[in-house]
C-alpha positions, 0 to 999 in steps of 0.5 A: 257290775258296770254292765249290770248297772247299764242294764238296769238304769237307763236314761233315754231321750224320747222322740218328744224331747223327754228325759226318761230314767228307766230302772228295774233294779228293784227286781234284782234287789227284791230277788236277793231278799227272797233268796235270803229267805230261803236260807237260815238267815234269821228274820231280823237280818232279812228285815234289814235287807227289806228295809234297804230295798224299801228305801230305794226310789221305786218303793218310796214312790210306790208308798206315795201312790198307795198313801195318797191324800184321799186314802192315807195309811192305805198301805203303811210301809211296815205293814208291807214289810211284814207281809213280805216277811210272813212268806217265811216267818208266818207270825209277822203278818196276819191276814185281815190286818190290811186289805191291800197287803192281803190282796198282794200276798198271793202274788208274793207267795206265788213268786216266792215258791217259784224263784226260777220263774222269777229269774226267767221273767227277769231275763225276759225283761232284760231282752226288751227295749224299754226306751223304745217302748216308752217312746212309742207309749209317750207318742200315743199319749201326746196325740190326745193332749192339748198343745199347751200340755206336754208330757214331762220328763219322768222316772220309769220303774218296774218293781215287785209290787202285787197291787196296782199293775201301773200308776203315775204320780209326781213325775213317776211311772211305776209298773208291777213286775209280777203282773207284766202281761205275757203273750201266748208264747210266754214272752212279755206282751210288748204292745200291752206294755206300750198301751199301758205306758200311753195311759199313764203318760197321759196322766202325767201330761194332763196338767190342768191349770189351778183354778181359784174359786170363791167358795170351798164348795166349788173348790171341793167339787172341782177336785172331785170332778178332776178324777173323771177328767183324768181317767175319762180322757185317758180311757176314751181317747188313749185306750179308745174305749167304746161306750156306753152310749158314746161310740169309740173314737176310732176303728183301732183298739188298745190292749188295755181293753181286754176281756176282763175290762170288756165285762166291766164296761158292759156292766157299766153300760147297763147301769149308765142311767143310774151312774149319771144319777149317782154322779149328780147326787154326789155334786148335790151333796157337795153343794148342800153340805152333806159331803165334806173333804173326807166324805168325798174322798171316801166316796171316791175310794169306795164307789167311783174308783173301786175295783179294777176299773172304777166307775169314774173311768167309764162315766168320764169317758162318756162325758168327754166322748160326747164332747169330742163326738159332737164338736171335735178335737179342738173343743175337746182340748178347750174343755180339757184345759178348763174343765169348769166348761165341761157340764155346759159344753156336754149338754150342748153336745148331747143336744147335737148328738140326739139330733143324729140319733145318739141318745146321750144323757142330759145332765141337770141344768143346775150343774151347768151353772156351778163353778 
């Protein structure tokens, strides 16, 4: 038992000085639940076993992720529990009750119907050196953060999920056991995992100082902008995404830019002009009072962050990519530290890039005067 605990709960000191707690015990705990469902155990007792697992830190963090301020009650804990129970006890959950749970169900059903594959994947997970991978991922992310921002200590966990492949929230990083990428040989794709860790670590390290604004509209606009800052900088620099109009920052590549993302990126590239127009229109609606906090959150959920890679990733990458392409890393870091500078510096960058033949898109002049 002690050996198992050592395998599942590791605390490592990274090359950059973080303490990182690494935990994939939830994979074993949930396997126990699924195994119990294969027996004659009644639904009430299985439900209690699920309750016990859902009280653990990985799942409590997962519910924080799914039920953020801009999407409250996106996945209630009891809905998730009943969805799992319905793998055997069909009456527990009806498709259509919850969009997130509906999408998760197919992953859980696949695993439930082949527990031998589940066990095999657990054995593969045990064999990789997670602390070493995390060190590499963190190191890659830190290179694209200003010197004033350091990736903090964090809790790293892998758990059965079926939704987000990876996420970062409140000093935690969560990864879906069901969706760990595999190589052609059927092994865990270590490089892809490193690249995802880099992306999520960048989110934890991006610690822009709180700004004080004289108006509620400025405050709301800044919160809206910060999604583009976080996802745009991680996408352009950590993931080394291409344009759009703004080219890649280096010759190398990231496994986060796979064939699926390539198709999405190419679609956004064709729509780039309209994306800029939508971006400006949303700021106009914030400042003319059409949008309030709730409508901004809804707009973010249904448009800018919808799908596998939302439009905010692409447009944010173009905005910050232009700043870097025109002025270099030092100016990029200044804007990352104070995003209220972004629109003004971005337009200056566009003017400079156009002289070099890169036809970047200007933002309306009025945007450069907000904040």
